[in-house]
C-alpha positions as CSV (number, residue, x, y, z in Angstrom):
1,X,-7.0,-16.1,-3.1
2,X,-5.4,-13.9,-0.6
3,X,-6.4,-10.3,0.4
4,X,-3.8,-7.5,0.0
5,X,-4.5,-4.1,1.5
6,X,-3.3,-1.1,-0.4
7,X,-3.2,1.9,1.9
8,X,-3.3,5.6,1.1
9,X,-1.7,8.7,2.6
10,X,-2.4,12.3,1.9
11,X,-0.2,12.6,-1.2
12,X,-1.6,14.2,-4.3
13,X,-0.6,11.1,-6.3
14,X,-2.9,8.8,-4.3
15,X,-6.4,8.2,-5.8
16,X,-7.9,8.5,-2.2
17,X,-6.9,10.4,0.9
18,X,-6.6,7.9,3.6
19,X,-8.3,4.5,3.7
20,X,-7.4,1.4,1.6
21,X,-8.4,-0.8,-1.2
22,X,-8.4,-4.6,-0.9
23,X,-7.2,-6.6,-3.9
24,X,-7.8,-10.3,-3.9
25,X,-5.0,-12.1,-5.7
26,X,-2.9,-15.2,-5.7
27,X,0.3,-13.3,-4.6
28,X,1.5,-9.8,-4.0
29,X,2.9,-9.5,-7.5
30,X,-0.5,-10.2,-9.0
31,X,-2.2,-7.9,-6.6
32,X,0.1,-5.1,-7.7
33,X,-0.6,-5.7,-11.4
34,X,-4.4,-5.8,-10.7
35,X,-4.2,-2.6,-8.6
36,X,-2.4,-0.9,-11.4
37,X,-5.1,-1.7,-14.0
38,X,-7.7,0.2,-11.9
39,X,-5.3,2.9,-10.5
40,X,-2.4,3.5,-13.0
41,X,0.6,5.4,-11.7
42,X,0.3,8.9,-13.2
43,X,3.3,10.5,-11.5
44,X,6.5,11.4,-13.4
45,X,8.6,10.4,-10.4
46,X,7.8,6.8,-10.8
47,X,6.6,6.6,-7.2
48,X,3.8,4.3,-6.2
49,X,0.3,5.8,-6.0
50,X,-0.3,4.1,-2.7
51,X,1.5,4.2,0.7
52,X,2.0,0.6,1.6
53,X,0.8,-2.9,0.8
54,X,-0.1,-5.3,3.6
55,X,-1.1,-9.0,3.6
56,X,-4.3,-9.6,5.6
57,X,-2.5,-10.9,8.6
58,X,0.0,-7.8,8.4
59,X,-2.9,-5.4,8.1
60,X,-4.8,-6.9,11.1
61,X,-1.8,-6.1,13.3
62,X,-1.9,-2.4,12.4
63,X,-3.9,0.4,14.2
64,X,-5.6,1.0,10.9
65,X,-7.5,-2.3,11.1
66,X,-9.2,-0.9,14.3
67,X,-9.1,2.8,13.9
68,X,-9.1,3.5,10.1
69,X,-6.5,5.5,8.1
70,X,-6.5,9.2,8.1
71,X,-10.2,9.0,9.1
72,X,-11.2,6.7,6.2
73,X,-11.6,2.9,5.9
74,X,-12.1,0.5,3.0
75,X,-12.9,2.2,-0.4
76,X,-13.6,-1.0,-2.2
77,X,-12.5,-4.6,-3.1
78,X,-11.1,-5.6,-6.4
79,X,-11.2,-9.4,-7.3
80,X,-11.0,-11.2,-10.7
81,X,-12.8,-14.5,-10.9
82,X,-11.1,-17.1,-12.8
83,X,-13.4,-18.5,-15.5
84,X,-13.3,-22.2,-16.3
85,X,-13.2,-23.0,-20.0
86,X,-14.8,-26.1,-21.4
87,X,-12.7,-27.9,-24.0
88,X,-14.9,-29.1,-26.8
């Protein structure tokens, strides 16, 4: 699993003002789907309800990693654990 950082600006369509949510997923497409389960897009314009998505390596290269984002930091981590099924 990889970590993807969904950052927030000050837009009214964002669930938070500043900061970020970390989504652990296999890839960026799965991370977007997972994020949308928790924070569905409610805008009529079809715009995303987050500012940007960064991989962990990309995020560590930003000023946000050190200084926060609009005075906020991580709001939470979303991760689905894959269950192993026993075949009987």
